[in-house]
N, C-alpha and C positions, 0 to 999 in steps of 0.2 A: 507414326508420331508427327511427322512433319506435314501431314495432310492439313491443308488450310481449314477445312471443316472442323478437324480436331483442335487446331489452334484457337479458332473462333469460340469453340465450346469452353476451352480452358479459360480464354480471356473473359467470357461471360461469367463463368463460376467465380472467378478472383474478384471481379467487380460486385458480383452479388454478396460475396463474403465481407467485403469492405462496407458496402451498404448496410448490411445487417449490424455490423459493429458501429458505424457512424450513427445509426438510428438508435441504438441501444445507448450510446453515450449521451446523445442529446436528450433522451427521455429521462435519463438518469442524473440530470444536472443538479447541482447543488441549489440553484435558484428554485427549481420545481420542488425539491424535498422541502425546503423552507416554506414554500407556498401551502404545501400539504400538512406540515406539522407545526409551524410556528405563526402565531398571529398576535397582534398588539392593538388594543383599542382603548382609548382613554386612559392610557397608562396601566392597563391590565395586560401582562404578557402571559400568552398561553403557550406552553411548550408540550406538545403531546397531550397528556392528561392533567398537567400540573398548571396551576395558576399563580402568578406572581404580581402583586400590586407595586409596581416600581416606585410609586409615591411613598410607600410605607418604609423604604429603606434609607438610612442615612447616606450611604454610599453604594454605587453599583460599578463594578469593575468587570471588564470583558478581557479575558486572556484567551488568544487564538493561536494555536500552534499546529504545524503540519503542512503537508503539501497544499492542502485547501484552506489554509489558515485565512488568507486575504478573501477569498471567495465567500467563506462563511461569515467573516466579519462584515463584508459588503452586504451580504443577504439578510444578516441580522439588523444592520443599520437601516436598510430599506424597510424592514418590518416595523422597527421601533421608532425610528426618527434619528435626528441628528444629535440627541442628547447624550449618546454613549461615549465613553472613553476607556482606553485600555491599551493592550500591547498585541501586536501581530508578529508572529515569527514564522516565516515561510521560506522555502528554498529558491523562489524565482521573485525577481524584482518585478512587482505589477506595474502597469502603465499609469495607474494613479492610486492614491491612497485614501483610505477613508478617514474622513476628518475626526480629529479626536483621538486617534490612534498613533503610538509610536512603533515604528517597523524595524524589524531586524531581518537579515538575510542569513539564515542559518545554513550549515552544509548538509549535504546529503550525496552519497550514502554515508560519508563520514563527517563528524563534526568540524566546525572551523571556529575561529576566534568570536565571531558574532554569535555562534551557538552559545557560547559560555556567557557572553554579554547578555543575551536574551534571558538565559536561565537566571542570571543574577538580577536583572531588572524585574522579572516576574516575581522572584522571592521578596525583593524589596517592596513591590506593589502590594503583595499580599500581607506582608508582615504588619502586625498591630491592627489589622482590619477588625472592627467591633462585631459583636454578635447582631448588631442592627444593619449589617452590611450584606450586600449580595454579590456573589461572584459568578459570572456566566462563563463557563469554559467552552471553547469550541475546539474539539480535538479531531485531528485527522491523521492519516498514516504519514510516515516520514518524521513524525515528531520525535522519534527517539535520537536522531542525529541532529535535527535542526534545532532543538533546545536541549541543552546538556551542560551539566557541571559535576565534575567528579566528587563523589562523597568524601574523598581524601585529597587534600590541597597537594599532596607530594606527587600526585599523578598530573603530568603536564599535558598540554594539548597535543604534542607529538605522541606521547605515550597512550593518550586517549584514542587518537587516530588508528595507532597501530593496534590497539586492543579491538577496535571495532572492525578493522580489516581481518583480523584472525577470526573473529566470531562469524562475519559475513561469509568468509571462504571455507569455513569448517564443514559445510554440507549440512548443518542442523537446521531444522525448521525454524520459522520466525518466532514461534511462541517459546522454543527453548533459548534461542539467542536472546530474546527480550527477558527472560528470566535472569540471565547473568547480568544484562545491561541495568535492570532494576536495582540489583544490589550493589552496583558500583557507582550509582548516581544519587545526587542530592535533589532531583526533582522527579523521578520516576517511581513507579510502584506505590502510588499514593502519597508521595512526599509533597507535592504541590497542594493537595487536599489538606495535609497536615499544616502547611504553611498558612493556609486561608482559614483554618479553624480559629474562632468559632463562628465566622460568618455563615449565612445560607449559601448553599452551592448548588448549581444545576450544570451538567455536562451535557452538551449536544455533541453526538458522535457521528462522524462519517468514517465508517469502518472499512480497513483493509485487512482485517484478520477473521478467522472463522468466527461464525456468530456465537459460538459456546465459549469462546475465549476472549471476550471483549476487553478484559483488563490487559491483554497483550498489545491493545491498540496504542501506538505511540509509548509503548512500555508502561501503560496505565498510570499517568501521573495524578489522576484525581480518583482512582478506584482502589478498593481493598486488593491487596496483592495475594493471589492464589498460590504463588510459588514461595519457596523458602531457601534459606541458605544451604540447607542440605541438598536441595535440588542443584544448586551452583557447583557444589563440590562433586556431585554425581555426574553432572554433565562435564566437568573437567575430566573426570576418568574416562568417559565415553568418546570424547572427542580429543583428548590430549591437549586442552586448551592451554594450560599454564605453561607449557613449553613454547607456545607460539606467541605468549603475552611478553610486553616489556617488563623490566625488572620491578618497576613501582607496582604493577597490577599483580605480578607474580608474588610480590611479598604479601599483599593482602590475602591471597588465597593460601600461601604457605604458613602464614601466621594465624589462619582461621580468624581474620580480623573483620570479616564482613559483618555488617549490621543488619538486623532483621527489619523488614519493611512493614508498614501498617497492615493490619488484617481486618476482616470483616467485623470483628467485635470491638474495634477501636472507637473510642468516642468522637474521633475527627469525622466520622462518617454519619453521625447521627442526624445531621441536616443536610445531607448531600443526596442528589438524584442524578441518575444517568439515563439519556434517552438515545438510542441509535435512531437516527432519522434517514440513513442512507447506507447501503451495504451492497456487497456482491450479489445478494439476492435479488436486489432491484435491477441490476444491470442484466442478470440472467433472465428475469421476467420480461424486461423490455426487448431483449434479443429474441426471445422466443416469440414475442409478439410480431416483431419485424420479419422473422422467418417464416412464420405461418402465413403472414400477408403475402410473402413471395412465393408461396405454393408448396412449402416443404412440410413433411411430416417431422414433427419435433420429439426428440428424445434428450432429456437432461441427465447428465451423469457427472456429479461432482466428487466421486469416490477417490479420484487420483490426487485430491488436495494434499500438498506436502510430500508427494512422492518424488523421487528422483525423475528427472526429465526423460531419461531414456525408458524407464519403466513405464511412465505415463504415456510415452508415445506408442509403445508396444500395445498398452491396454485400450487407448482410445481409438486407435486404428483398427484394432480387432473387434471392439465393440461396434464401431460403424459398419463394418462389414457384416457383422452378425444382424444388426438392425436392417441394413439394406436387403437382406434376404427376404423380408417381409413387406418392406415399404420402399417407395421410390417416388420422387426424390426425398432424400432424408437430410435433415440438419441435426447433428449432434453438438449440443451446447454443454460446455464444461467450465465451471467457474473455480475460483481458488488459484494457488500458485504451485508451481512445481520448484524443485530444489535442484541447484547446480554446484558441485563440488569443483571449484576452478583449480586446475593444476598447471595452466599455462596463461600467459597474459595477453590474450588477444582482445579485440573489441567486439562486444556484443552483450547479450543479457540472457535470462532463462527463457524468455519467449522465442527468441531467435534460435536458441540452441534447440529448444523442443521442436520448432518447426523444421529445422534442418534434419533432425533425427527422424521426423515423419517423412520428409522428402524421399529418403532412401528407401522406405517401406511401401511407397505407393507409385513407384515408377510404371508409367503406362496407363494407370487406372484413371477413370474419371472421378478422381477425388481431389478435393481442396481442403487445405488446413490452414486456418488463420489463428494467430496467437499474439495478443498484444496487452500491454498494461493500461488500465483506464487513466493513469496519471500521465500518459504520453511519454514515459521514459522507461527504458529497457536496459538495465546494467549501467555500463559505462559508454554506451553508444548514444547517438542523437536520435535513435528510433524508439518507438513504442513497442515494436515487435516486427513480425514478418508473415508473408503469406507464401505457401508452397502448393503445388499440384503434381499430377502425374507427368507433367512436362519439365519440371524444375531442374532434374538432374541432367536431362539431355540438352536443355537451353544453356546450362552452366557449362557444360563440356564443350560446346561449340565456341564458347568465350575463354576456353582454356582454364576453367575453374573446376576445382574438385570439392564436392560436397563432404566427402569423407575426410579430407585434409582440414578443411574449415572446422568441421566438427572436432576433430582431435585437438586442433589448436585453440578451441574456444574462440574462433575469430570469425563468427557468423555475419557480423555486420558488413564487412567489405564484400562478401559474397552476395548478399541480398541488395546492396547498394548498386552493384554492377548490373544486376538483373532487373532493377527497378521494383523489386519486391519487398524492399524494407518499408514498414510503415512509419512514416515521418509526419507527425501531426503536431509536434511541439508540446510543452507542458499544458495540460488541460485545466489546472486549477482544481482538479478533482482526484480522488484516490479511493477506489472501491475494488481493489485487487485486479486480477488478470482475468481475460475472457478467451476462451478457445472455442472457435466455431469450425466444425468439420462437415462439409457438404459432400453428397455422393448421389448420382444419378443411377 
């Protein structure tokens, strides 16, 4: 293992994995997505297959929310011109702001005071819009906490944060978490669309949810809600949620006081359209192109989406070995997200936890595993994810680090930071789920 040739090979593979991710991220940028799907000429705005004559509307409002809120508003403004105005709520303070937009810096992964201020401002901006108005919604991941207002005023900000923490740490997949969030919120589950009715509406979506559950994106503020109150009560039983909630949220469940969200037959959606312009599928496709260019046989497997991180690590490492029997070198690409039920309070995230679980399975093998979030953020750490290979456990041991201990304590970030294998790229202004890249020679 300490052979210089071996070390050079491992180093080369780590660099190759990083390069594939960087290339995929660059090619899946929001600016490029807008160039592909959004055009404006002489006041006629084309969004995918829809046309909007901007001169025909009495008012045009833009509502941007999520981690990519600023980037999307910037790209739309570049396409349309400086005539737009509206609200941007995002989790990162941009270097500059788009003229005509009011900005809020909402919290993530839990709401803050500006999350509530942003939601209130959006509801006010949409209230009393006439049928001759147009609302362009720019929706991206992270919007669930970045823009939030409890449906019940008795739920304080502290209670709201405690509720979110309980949901995030429950081990439930994001779609199930958002089912509960929708029914506790004044803006989620189609309620922003309800506020904008009867104006014409179009939503541009940069998706960090599975393609078949787009109404889970930012908890679906502008889309018909496919989840119900009964789903919330069922999820409470499945994950014992109420016991973990603060008293104000508990009371809503115990009194069965949750209100139903707008469904697909609601009139508020008769003049509403939704277009996904960027998703995890895009970044997978671009990673495949970059890996093929680097000389790898490509195998894509997204079947472990929403699996527990340990189960996903077992499956993907096993699948890589299986494919390697027929092809070499091989690159296994996997999109989507894994879940982690946190039982200790370390520093890390699902990507680093997954990578660490893989490290223990590939000791001594010429295998590299890279896992990172396209938003540049992983859990409560400053990293987007991490990279491991067959030398990781031994390199850590020489520094007095234990992969097993870091895994048990959910404290992966300090482990990877010492090794130089934490992926620290900063917030990207994009958010199309996670990307896992497994390489083998």
